[in-house]
C-alpha positions, 0 to 999 in steps of 0.5 A, a space after each residue: 323655107 328660110 322662114 321654117 328655120 325660126 320654128 323649133 323642131 315639133 313646130 310647137 305641136 302644130 301637125 300637117 296631115 299630108 293628104 292632099 292626094 291618095 299617094 298610093 293609098 285609099 285615102 278618104 275624102 275626110 282625111 284629104 280635106 283636114 290638113 291642120 291639126 293643133 292649129 292655133 296662133 301659129 306663125 308662118 315659120 311653124 306652118 311651113 316647118 310643120 308642112 316639112 315635118 308632115 311630108 317627112 313623116 310620110 316618107 318615114 312610113 315607107 321605112 316602117 313598111 320596109 321594116 315590117 316587111 323585113 327589108 333593112 334600110 341601111 342608108 338614106 340618101 338625098 338629091 335634087 333641088 330640095 336637098 340643097 336645104 339644110 333645114 330639109 336635110 336635118 328634118 329628114 335625119 331627125 324624123 328618120 333617126 339616122 344620118 342622111 347622105 347627100 349625093 354629089 350629083 345635082 340632078 338625081 333622076 337624070 343621073 339615075 336614068 344615065 347610070 341605068 342606060 349605062 348598065 343597059 349599054 353594058 358599061 356596068 354589070 348591074 345597077 348596084 355595080 353602077 351605083 357602087 362606082 359612080 355615086 358619090 356622097 358629098 355631105 353627111 348629116 347626123 341626127 340631132 339626138 334630142 330631136 330624134 326623141 321629140 320626132 319619134 313621139 311626133 311620129 306616133 301622133 302622126 300615125 294616129 291622124 289618118 285612122 282618126 281622120 278617116 271617119 269624120 267630116 263631110 260624106 257623100 
């Protein structure tokens, strides 16, 4: 991931389509087979950064769905091993266009399971109360305004990928 820091935001136009598997959606074989768009003489740094940006764009799709359903996203929290990377933190803040908070707990899934167990055992009245009581934010990463503008344009390009790729390529 260190190499990716050498590439600029937007990876100089290189796009990664993270359609390796269905990801809960019906992803056509053609889309799953087409991963790189605008691939030219990119360096390893651009390729790695484009992968990170593609994954974050796919995560942003979730927030887009929430917004379409009228579900507000008030904050975004990151945890776990990948969240230790400053570049990954910044990419996500820039692509989501809002600050991301890093939780103090190192083991997110295990910590969450322990909180749920505490609710089940009666330590806290609800998961919301458990989180309010026990989850601490260690750091906030603010989006970089010029990157947000670029990433909003790139996200619109990214959103066109699947419909464009769905009908091309090898068909059974």
